C-alpha positions in Angstrom: 87.3 75.7 100.1 84.9 72.7 100.4 85.1 69.9 102.9 85.9 67.6 99.9 88.9 69.8 99.0 90.1 69.7 102.5 89.9 65.9 102.7 91.8 65.8 99.4 94.5 67.9 101.0 94.7 65.6 104.0 95.4 62.7 101.7 98.0 64.7 99.8 100.1 65.3 102.9 100.2 64.7 106.7 97.5 66.9 108.3 99.4 66.9 111.6 103.1 67.7 111.7 105.1 64.9 113.3 106.7 67.4 115.6 103.5 68.6 117.2 103.7 66.3 120.2 107.2 67.8 120.9 105.5 71.0 122.1 103.1 72.1 124.8 99.9 73.3 123.2 97.9 75.8 125.3 94.5 74.7 126.4 91.1 76.2 127.3 89.7 75.9 130.8 88.2 72.5 129.9 91.5 71.2 128.7 90.8 71.4 124.9 93.7 72.6 122.8 93.5 76.3 121.7 94.0 77.1 118.1 97.4 78.8 118.5 98.3 81.1 115.6 100.6 83.5 117.5 104.0 81.8 117.0 105.1 85.0 115.1 104.9 86.7 118.5 105.9 83.9 120.9 106.6 80.4 119.9 105.3 77.5 121.9 107.4 75.7 124.6 109.2 72.6 123.5 108.4 69.7 125.9 112.2 69.2 126.3 112.7 72.7 127.5 111.8 72.0 131.2 114.2 69.1 131.3 116.9 71.2 129.6 116.5 73.9 132.3 116.4 71.3 135.0 119.7 69.9 133.8 121.4 73.3 134.3 119.6 73.8 137.7 120.9 70.4 138.8 124.4 71.3 137.7 124.2 74.5 139.6 122.9 72.7 142.7 125.6 69.9 142.5 128.6 71.8 141.3 128.0 75.5 142.0 130.7 77.6 140.3 132.5 74.5 139.1 129.7 73.9 136.6 131.3 76.5 134.4 134.1 74.0 133.7 132.3 70.7 134.2 134.0 68.3 131.7 130.7 66.7 130.7 128.8 69.9 129.9 130.7 73.1 130.6 128.7 76.3 130.9 131.8 78.2 129.7 131.3 77.0 126.1 127.5 76.4 126.0 126.8 79.5 123.9 129.5 78.5 121.4 128.2 74.9 121.2 125.0 76.2 119.6 126.6 78.2 116.8 126.6 75.4 114.3 122.9 74.7 114.7 122.0 78.4 114.5 124.2 78.8 111.5 122.3 76.1 109.7 119.1 78.0 110.3 120.3 81.3 108.9 122.8 80.0 106.2 126.0 81.0 108.0 129.3 79.6 109.0 129.6 78.8 112.7 132.1 81.5 113.4 129.8 84.1 111.8 127.1 83.5 114.4 127.0 84.3 118.1 124.2 84.0 120.7 124.1 87.0 123.1 122.0 89.6 124.8 118.6 90.4 123.2 117.6 91.8 119.8 117.7 95.5 120.3 120.9 95.4 122.5 122.5 93.4 119.7 121.4 95.9 117.1 123.0 98.7 119.2 126.3 96.8 119.5 126.3 96.1 115.7 125.5 99.8 114.9 128.6 100.9 116.8 130.7 98.9 114.3 128.7 99.2 111.1 127.0 102.6 111.1 130.0 104.8 110.4 128.9 108.1 108.9 131.5 110.0 107.0 130.8 113.5 105.5 127.9 113.4 103.2 127.5 109.6 103.5 125.6 109.7 106.7 122.0 108.5 106.1 120.3 105.2 107.1 117.6 103.7 104.9 115.0 101.4 106.3 111.7 99.8 105.2 108.3 100.6 106.6 106.3 100.1 108.6 109.4 100.2 110.8 109.3 98.2 114.0 109.3 100.7 116.9 112.3 99.3 118.7 114.3 99.4 115.4 113.3 103.0 114.9 114.4 103.9 118.5 117.8 102.2 117.9 118.4 103.9 114.5 117.4 107.3 115.6 119.4 107.2 118.8 122.5 106.3 116.9 121.9 109.2 114.5 121.4 111.6 117.3 124.5 110.3 119.2 126.6 111.2 116.1 125.1 114.7 115.9 122.8 113.9 113.0 119.1 114.7 112.5 116.8 111.6 112.5 114.2 113.7 110.7 116.3 114.0 107.6 118.9 111.3 108.0 116.6 108.3 108.5 115.0 107.5 105.2 112.0 105.1 105.5 110.6 103.6 102.3 107.0 102.6 102.8 104.2 101.3 100.7 102.8 103.4 97.9 99.5 105.1 98.6 96.7 102.5 98.5 99.1 99.6 98.9 100.0 97.6 102.0 103.5 96.4 101.2 106.7 97.9 99.9 107.7 97.2 96.3 111.2 95.9 95.9 111.8 98.2 92.9 110.9 101.2 95.2 113.5 100.1 97.7 116.1 99.7 94.9 115.2 103.0 93.4 115.5 104.9 96.7 118.8 103.2 97.5 120.1 104.3 94.1 118.7 107.8 94.5 120.5 108.2 97.9 123.7 106.4 96.8 126.0 109.2 97.6 124.3 109.8 101.0 123.9 106.3 102.4 126.1 104.9 105.2 123.7 102.1 106.0 120.8 100.1 104.6 119.0 98.4 107.5 115.9 96.3 106.5 113.6 93.7 107.9 113.8 90.2 106.5 110.1 89.7 107.2 108.1 92.8 108.1 106.6 92.5 111.6 103.3 94.1 110.6 102.6 92.9 107.0 104.4 89.6 107.0 106.2 90.6 103.7 109.4 88.8 103.1 112.0 90.8 101.3 114.5 89.5 98.7 117.5 89.7 101.0 120.1 88.8 98.4 118.8 91.2 95.8 118.5 94.2 98.2 121.9 93.5 99.8 123.4 93.7 96.4 121.6 97.0 95.7 122.9 98.4 99.0 126.4 97.4 98.2 126.2 98.8 94.7 125.3 102.2 96.3 128.4 101.9 98.6 126.5 101.3 101.8 126.8 98.7 104.5 123.8 96.4 104.6 122.3 94.9 107.8 119.1 93.0 108.5 116.6 92.6 111.4 115.7 88.9 111.1 113.3 88.8 114.1 110.5 87.4 112.0 112.7 85.6 109.4 114.9 83.3 111.4 113.3 79.9 111.7 110.5 81.0 109.4 112.0 81.3 105.9 115.2 79.8 104.4 118.2 82.1 104.7 121.7 82.1 103.2 123.3 85.1 104.9 126.9 84.1 104.0 126.2 83.5 100.3 124.0 86.6 100.0 127.0 88.6 101.3 125.0 90.2 104.1 127.3 92.4 106.3 125.5 91.9 109.6 122.2 90.8 111.0 120.4 90.3 114.3 117.4 88.4 115.5 115.5 87.2 118.6 114.8 83.6 119.3 111.5 83.6 121.1 109.2 83.8 117.9 109.7 81.0 115.3 112.7 79.6 117.2 110.7 78.8 120.3 113.4 79.9 122.8 111.0 81.2 125.4 109.9 84.7 126.5 112.8 87.1 126.4 115.2 84.4 125.3 118.8 85.0 124.1 119.3 87.0 120.9 121.7 86.1 118.1 123.8 87.9 115.5 125.5 87.3 112.2 128.7 89.1 111.1 130.1 88.1 107.7 133.5 86.5 108.1 135.2 89.3 106.1 134.2 91.7 108.9 134.3 89.1 111.7 138.1 88.8 111.2 138.6 92.5 111.2 139.6 93.3 114.8 140.1 97.0 114.0 136.3 97.6 113.7 135.1 99.9 116.5 132.9 98.2 119.0 131.9 98.2 122.6 134.0 95.8 124.6 133.2 93.3 127.4 135.0 90.3 128.8 132.8 87.8 127.0 134.0 89.2 123.7 137.6 88.2 124.4 139.2 84.9 123.4 138.3 82.4 126.1 141.9 81.7 127.1 142.4 85.3 128.2 138.9 86.1 129.5 140.0 85.9 133.1 143.3 87.7 132.7 142.8 91.1 134.5 145.7 92.6 132.5 144.6 91.5 129.0 143.8 94.4 126.6 140.5 94.2 124.8 141.4 92.2 121.7 138.1 90.8 120.4 137.8 87.1 119.7 137.6 86.2 116.0 134.2 85.9 114.5 130.8 87.2 115.6 131.7 86.1 119.2 133.9 89.2 119.3 130.8 91.3 119.6 129.8 89.7 122.9 130.1 91.7 126.1 128.4 90.1 129.0 128.1 86.6 130.3 125.3 84.8 128.4 122.5 83.4 130.6 122.8 79.6 130.9 119.2 79.1 132.0 118.1 81.1 129.0 120.2 79.1 126.6 118.8 75.8 127.8 115.3 75.9 126.2 116.7 77.4 123.1 119.1 74.4 122.8 116.1 72.1 123.1 114.3 73.9 120.2 117.4 74.0 118.0 117.6 70.3 118.3 114.2 70.0 116.7 115.2 72.3 113.9 118.3 70.3 113.3 116.2 67.1 113.2 113.7 68.4 110.7 115.7 70.9 108.6 114.7 74.3 107.3 113.9 73.0 103.7 111.3 70.6 105.0 109.9 73.1 107.4 109.7 75.8 104.8 107.9 73.4 102.4 105.3 72.6 105.0 104.9 76.3 105.8 104.3 77.3 102.2 101.7 74.6 101.9 100.0 75.4 105.2 99.9 79.1 104.7 98.6 78.6 101.2 95.9 76.4 102.5 94.9 79.2 105.0 94.9 81.7 102.2 92.6 79.5 100.1 90.2 79.0 103.0 89.9 82.7 103.6 89.0 83.5 100.0 85.3 83.7 100.8 85.7 85.4 104.2 85.1 89.2 104.2 88.5 90.2 105.4 91.5 91.7 103.5 94.8 89.8 103.4 97.6 92.4 103.2 100.4 89.9 103.1 101.8 89.2 99.6 100.1 86.3 97.8 103.4 85.1 96.3 104.8 82.4 98.7 108.3 83.6 98.0 107.4 87.1 99.3 106.0 85.9 102.7 106.7 83.6 105.6 104.1 81.8 107.7 102.3 85.0 108.8 99.2 86.3 107.2 98.2 89.8 108.3 94.4 90.4 108.0 93.0 93.9 107.8 89.6 94.8 109.3 88.2 98.1 110.5 87.3 96.6 113.8 90.3 94.3 114.1 90.7 94.6 117.9 87.1 93.7 118.6 87.3 90.8 116.0 90.4 89.5 117.8 88.5 89.5 121.1 85.6 87.5 119.6 88.2 85.0 118.1 89.7 84.6 121.6 86.3 83.8 123.0 86.1 80.9 120.4 89.5 79.5 121.4 91.8 81.2 118.9 95.1 82.8 119.9 96.2 85.5 117.4 97.4 89.0 117.9 96.6 92.6 117.0 98.8 95.4 115.6 97.4 98.9 115.4 95.5 100.3 113.8 93.7 97.5 112.0 95.7 94.3 111.6 95.2 90.8 113.0 98.3 88.6 112.6 98.0 84.9 112.3 100.7 82.3 111.6 100.2 78.6 111.1 103.5 77.2 112.4 104.8 74.2 110.5 106.2 72.6 113.6 102.9 72.3 115.5 99.9 73.7 113.6 97.5 71.1 112.1 95.5 71.3 108.9 92.4 70.9 111.0 93.3 73.9 113.2 93.7 76.0 110.0 90.3 74.8 108.7 88.5 75.5 112.0 90.1 78.9 112.3 88.8 79.9 108.9 85.3 78.7 109.8 85.4 80.5 113.1 86.6 83.8 111.5 83.8 83.5 108.9 81.2 83.1 111.7 82.6 85.9 113.7 82.5 88.3 110.8 
């Protein structure tokens, strides 16, 4: 893309997102901003995060244990107060969402309820490449039920010579195993390739086969527009430290469709935070889970971990997912166009509807290329064996950063 084309683009839309100054941008030793394209791994820190944490530290200092029931901002209900904002990001009703634990722990808790093998219907179907932690979670649940992960975990990967999974291959394999499937568990956006699946279409395919359908939305939440309730998804889980900017190891979140969330007979692992709040402190109360996704909670949610996430969710609420997604499609398309003459393979789908902000770039010497990019002030990441992942984030990446990254990559190669 020529400089003239780039200038034309800048006239067509704001080259710098209005929310950029709401985030801390990492810098080089001389104070210059780095080109940060690793939000798919760890989102940047909202400037309001430190104050949000300080507010809770101050409450702890002033009130001690009484901060749990401070009438101004009670810790006791802080996790519940964020459900509406999170629900707007994933297309869910507030009661269908809960903030708790971390991603893999949440997947384990949900599998207790939703992976229920019965006779021949015992297999789990997933898409590849499968994220390692998801694989560990799924295989451990199969083994715990006396099943064989080697035969009872069906992973549908790309065809030979292709980088991403075809939707029709997933549908065909789901239909082929219709009598065997207990669970279809897929990634909303694949961690390695950046491919975004058609969640509504594949959920319907899983249901048609008689299976429960769940989703890992670690790379989808805050990245693409979601409508989990309307798509009839059974359950989903995601982390909040990537596109949602909640901070390293921040609190995870879950979705449970209301038709399940009202079913207190579903098996689950119990804990006191999953009880209705009015009986949580009653030592004699039996475990009767709270209605909604909150009934899958077990332990007390970290107040200090919720604080920066609350600061980030306020920005999402202000901007809205439709506007963010529109900016993302434009920005990622701009990057794709700039890389047209750069000798590197883009493995992420070219169709904007089939990807989020991430582009995965394949190179035989990817790790070394990443090191040379880092020396030029670019922050991206590597996934073995040969992928460099870059993501222009609509909340804080500028057009100029995308343009400079493409030029640097061309020079490096």
